[in-house]
N, C-alpha and C positions, 0 to 999 in steps of 0.2 A: 458688536452691534450689527443687526440685520435691518435692511431697509426695504420697505414695500411701497412702491408708488402705485397710485390708482387715480381714477377720475378722468382719464382720457376718453376720447370718443370722437364722434363726427358732429361737427357744428357748422352752421352757415356763416358766411362772412358777416362780421358785426356781432356775432354771438359771444357767449362767455362760457368758460369752464373753470372749475376749481380743482386743481390737482392736490392730492394729499400724499404725504410721505410718512408712513407710520414706522417707527423704530421699535425694535424689540431687542432684548438682551442686555441693554445698557441705557441709562438715561442720556438724552442728547443735550441736556441743559448746559453742559460745559463744552459743547462742540460747535464748530462752525458748520452750518448746513448750506449746501448749494444746490441749485438747479441748473442743469445743462440740457441741451437738446441737440439732436442729430437728425438732419434731413437726409433723404436718400442721396447718396453720392457726394455728400458734403462732410466736412470735419465736424466733430463735436464742438459746440460753442457754448460759452457761458451765458446764462440767462439772468440769474439772481442769486444772492446769498444773504444769509442772516448770521450774524455773529452771536456768540454766547451771551453777550451783554445786551442783545437787542439791536435794533436798527437793521437796515437792509441796504444792499447795493445792487445795482442793475446794469445790464448791458445798454449803454446809452445809444447804441447804433439802431436798435429796433424796438426797445421796450417803450420808450417815449410816453411814460405815464400810464400805459395800458395794463401793466402787471403789478401785482402787489405780493410780496413775499412776507410771510409771517410765520410765527412759531407759537405753539402752545406746549410748553415744557411739561405741564401737568398731564397732558395727553400723549406726550412723547411724539408729537407730530408736527410736521412742517407743511405749510400750505403755499400754493402758488395760485392766486386768483388772476385769471386772464380775461380781460375784457377787450372789446373791439377787435376781435380776432380777424386775421386776414389769411388768405391762402399761403402766404410766405411763412406763416407760423406752423405749418404742417411739419411734424417731426415726431420722433420718439423723445420724450422728455424723461430725463433721469434725475434722481436726487442722489446726493452724495454727502458724506460726513467727513470732516477733517478736524484738525487740531484747533483748539480755541485760540491758539497764539498766531493764527494766520493773519498777516497784515492784509489790508484791503486789496492791494494789487494781487496778492497771492490767491485770494478767494476767487479770482476770475480765471484761474488756471486749473485745468482738469487734473494735472499731475499733483496738485497740492492736496488732493483728497484721497483718503485711504480706503474708504468703503463706499460701494455703489449699490444702488437698487437696480432692479431689472428693467425699469423703463415702462412708460405708458404712452401709447400712441395717440397723438392728437391730429385729427384731420379736419382741415377747414375747407369747405367747398365754396366755390365762387358763385 
């Protein structure tokens, strides 16, 4: 499967963006799909994930109800709706695909994912 992330851009503090991750080559319906981000000079960190049976998990340190991860298996696409953005959210956002059997704690670890998209840049101005 190949992943193509899109939807990034420049937004002011308090604004919203919706990121999309379109998959091709294979259906994602049986896969765990994750979102990670990497800010300049920082490690890649977990943002959100959705498992093949639905539901989502989030990084409780900074998401705090602002982001929603969803999937549309019919469109083979995963979304990350981001609201109330702040400058600290500035980063390259990556989507990734992993096994359906990942347990919740594993979905938060980048090494659990086998396939990565190229990333989309989100810049939040103050």
